[in-house]
N, C-alpha and C positions, 0 to 999 in steps of 0.2 A: 801586805796582803790586802788590807782594806783600801790602800791607795790604788792598787792594780784593779780592784773590783770597781772602784769609782771611775777609773779611766775607761774600762771596758763598758761600763754602764753609760757613760757620756757618749762614747762612740756609737753604741747601739741605739741610743736615743736619737742621735743626729741622723744616722742611716734610716731609722724608722720614720723620722719626720720627713726626710727627703723623699722616701718611697711613697709616703702618704700624700705628700704634696704633688708628686709626679702622677700618681694614679688619679688623684682628684682633678688635676689639670687635663689629663687625657680623657677622663669621663666627661668633663665639661666641654672639651673640644669635640668629642664624638657626638654628644647630644645636640650641641649647638649646630654643627654642620649637617647633621642628619635632618634637623628641622628645617634648616635653610634650603637644603637640596629638595626636600619634599615640597616646600612652598615654591621653589623655582620650577619644579616639574608641573605644578598645578597652574601657575600663572603665566608661563611663557613657553613658547616652542623653541626659541633660539638659545635660551640658556644665559645665565649671568656669568658663568665661569668662576663661581665661588671656590670650588675645590681646587681648581687649577691655579688660580691667582692668589688665594688667601689661605689655603690649607697648610702649606709648608711654612710660610712666615708666622702664622698664628701659633703653630706648634712650637716653633723656635722661641716665640715670646713666652709661651707657657713654661717651657723647659728652663729658660734663663731666669724667669721669675721664681721658679722653685729653687734654683741654686742660690739666689739672693736671700730667700727666706731661710734656708738652712745654714747659710754661711755664719751667722752670728753664734750659732749653738755648736759649731765644730770645736772640739776641745784642743788644747795644746797648740793653738795658733798664736804666733807672735803678733804684736800690733802692726808691724810693717808688712808682714806677709798677708794678714787679713785685709789691710788697706789696699795692697796690691791686687789681691783677688777681687775685692769689692770693685775696684776701678775697672778691672778687666770685664767683670760681669755687667757693669753698668754700660760700658762701651759696646759690649755685645748686644745688650738690650736695646740701646739706641739704634744700632745698625739693623737689628731685627724689626724695630718699629718703622724705620725708613723703608725696609723691604715690604712691610705690611702696607705702608702708605702708597707705595708704587702699585701694589696689587689692588688697592682700593680704586686707584685711578682707572685701571683696566676694567674692574667690575662696573664702575659708574659709566664708563663708555659703553659696555655691553648692555647695561640696563637702558640707557638712553637710545642706543642705536637699534634696539630690537624692533622698534616701530618702523624702521626704514629698511625695507628689504631690497637688496641689490638685484635679486633674481626676478623682481616684478617686471612686467612688460614696460610700463612707463616709470622709469626709475631715476628721472632727472633730479628730483628733490633728494632721494636717497643717496645718490652719488655726491651731491653737494655736501650733505651733512657728514657723510663718511670721510670725505676728503678733509674738511675743516677739522673734524675731531682727530684725525690721524696726526695732523700738524700740531694742533693745540695740546694733544696728549704728550707729545715729546717735549714740548716747552714746560708743561707742568711737571713732568718727571725730572727734567733738569733742575727746576726750582726745588723740588723735594730733595734731590741729592745734595744741592748746595746747603739747604737748611740742615740736613742730617749731618753733613761734615762739620758745619758750624756748631751743632749740638754736641758732637763728639769732642770738639775742642773745649766747649764750655764745661764739659763734665770733669775736667781736671781742676784740682784745687789751686794750682799755680796761677797767680794773677796774670802773669805774662802770657801764658797759653790761653787763658780766658779772654785776654785782650785780643789775641790773634783771632779767636772765634768771632768776637764782635766785629773786628776789622774785615773778616772774610765777607760778611754780609754787607757791611757799609761800603766796601770797595768793589762791589759787584759791577756797578756801572763803569768804574774806571778800568776794571779788568776786561770788560767787554770791548771798550775802546782800544785797549792795547792788543787784544786778540784780533780785532778787526784790522788793525794796522799790520800786524805780523802775518796774518793769513787772509789776504784779500779775497781769494777765491772762496774760502769757507764762509767768510762774512757775506759775500755776494750771494751764495746759495741760501744762506739763512734768511737774508732779506728777501730773496726771491720766493722762499717758502711762505713768508708772511704775505707777500703780494699775491701769490697764487691762492692762498686761503681766503683773501678778501675779494679779489677780482674774479677768481674762478675761471681762468682760461682752460684749465683741465681739471677733471675730477676722476675719482676712482671709477673704473669700468668704462671710461670714455673710449670711443673708437677714434684713433688718430692715425695720420700718415706722417711719419717723421723720417727725413732723409731717405725717402722712397720706400720705406718699410711700413706695411699696414699691420696694426695690432691694437690691443686694448691696454689701457693704463692698469697695471696690476698692483703697483705699490708706489707711494710717494713718501720718501724719507726726508730728513732734514738736509740732505746733500744731493740726492739724485732721484730720478724717476725710473721705475722698472716698467718696460713695455713688453707685454707678451705677444710675440709675433705669431701669425696664423699657423706657422709650422713648428710651434712650441719653442722657438728660440727666444732669448731675452735680450732686449736692447736697453742698455743702461745709458741714460742721458742726464747730464747735470741739470739741476733745477733752473739755473740761470739761462739755459738754452731756450726755455719756453717763454722767457721774458724778452730776450734779445733777438730771437729769430722767428720767422714765419713758419707755420705748420698747419696741417689740415686737421680739423676736429669735426668728425662726422656726426657727433651726437651732442653738440653744444647745448641746444635748447630742447631737442627731442630726439628720440631714437629712430623715428621714421625716416626713410631714405629712399631715393629713386636711383635706379641704375640702368645702364644701357647695354644692349647686345647688338653688335653690328653684323649685317649680312651683306655680302658682295655678290651680286647676281647679274645676269644678262638683262638687256633691255626688254627682251621678249616675255619676261615673266609677268603675270597679272598681279599687280600690287594689292588690289582689293581682296583677292582670295588669300593672300598671305596675311593680310590684316585680320580677316576672319579666323584664320588658323591660330594666330597669336592670341586672340580673345579666348578661343576654345582651350588653349594650353594653360593660360594663367587662371582661368575660372575653375579648372579642374585641380589646381594645385593649392595646398594649404599654405604655401609660402607667400602667396599674394595677399595684400591687405585690402583689396577691392577698392582701391582709390585711383591709381593711375595705370593705364594700359594703352599704349598707342604705337603705331608704326608709321613712319614717315620716310620719304625719300630725302636724304640730307645732302647728297652729293652725287655728281655725275662725272665720269671720266670718259676717255676715248674708248674704253673697253668694258667698264662695269658701271653698275648703278649701286650706290650705297644706301642701304636701308637701316634705319635706326629703330630698334625695339626698345621702348621706354616702359619700364615696369617699376612698381613700388612695393615695399615690404615694411614690416614693423621694425626691423633692425638690419644692420649691415650684413650680418652672417646669413640671415634668411635671403636677403637680396642677392648676395653672391651666388647662393645655391639656385635661386630662381633664374638668374641670368644664365647660368650654365645649363639649366633645364631648357630654357628657351632656345639657346643655340643648338642643343642636341636635337630637340624635337622639330624645330623649324628646318634644320638641315635634312633630317629624315623625311619630312614632308616634301621638300623640294626634290630629293633623290627619287622618291616614289612617284610623284605626280608630274614633275617638270625636270627630268634628268638632263635635258639639253639646255637648261637655263643657268647652269653654272658659268662662271666667266670663261670666255673662249678668246683665243688669239687668232684673228683672221689675217690671211696673207694672200697675195696673188703673185703668180710666176709669169714672167715675160716669155714670149715664144722663143724657142731656141734657133729657129730659122725664119726667114721672111715669110714663108707660106704657112707656118703653123699658127693656130689660134692661141691666145693667152689662156692659161690655166689658173683657176681661182680655187681656193680651198680654205679650210680653217683647222686649227689645232686646239 
């Protein structure tokens, strides 16, 4: 009877200690993250992502720590079973700490990048920093995973497994060479990612023309680049493409850009009046950056005169809309004031009989 009472008492004490440690861990977790969220809301508008990146891993660390604290006081556990459970909990704790370290990388990135707003009008520096951090973040996370796997192997008491953990880190360079030989395309994309981060031929949110498609750089991974096309399609391009091939980057140094709208009219139209109408159209539009506006005769053919309307805007999206606006309103102006000035095809007909005069006309 006394033995059974002591057994129940031991189990009750173990459960009580576990619940106490669990409640204490949750209280500390709640208070800590509540204070951090309040500080985050006061000091930044973009957010650090503390709850999203660190909430779950920190809770896992607290929970596993509670299990390790309670494990020694659990009654009736054999030495081998207790050792096995202890090893499992330690491995779970190491994995949770690795998860937490990866979350810290994301939080540090958010803290650093909050000063660089991609939505700003002149965002060249922001695009440069965001692109470099995306690539370096993936490298740091890969290093954290390798260290975490090595730590998992070191947690075993077997010297042979511990030796494997040491060798995993020591042979990282050799493994990289082997992988580079076995997967040349993957290695080429990885090296291209390093080169892109350093030389910066493209950045996040750059406006590019690749394979005849116009779009913005939406994401740069360690293997490919995602380009968001204007019609919401996605073009997936390997990283090595941007090192080995030519492409157009419309926002390499700055987002300002000039664009053209061509008009094909008859020789009889007064160019100076069209030039004045173009100035009126762009000055009334918020899409114009008040820098470049001009109309010139750029080509002549046997039937038409080519007029080029050159206008500038703060970015390519606004310039595209401005060019469409210029085409529409210039065409409406010609229709209203010079309806006969659109391109015409002239022809002449020969007399059907020797006495009839020739007939001329146009279409």
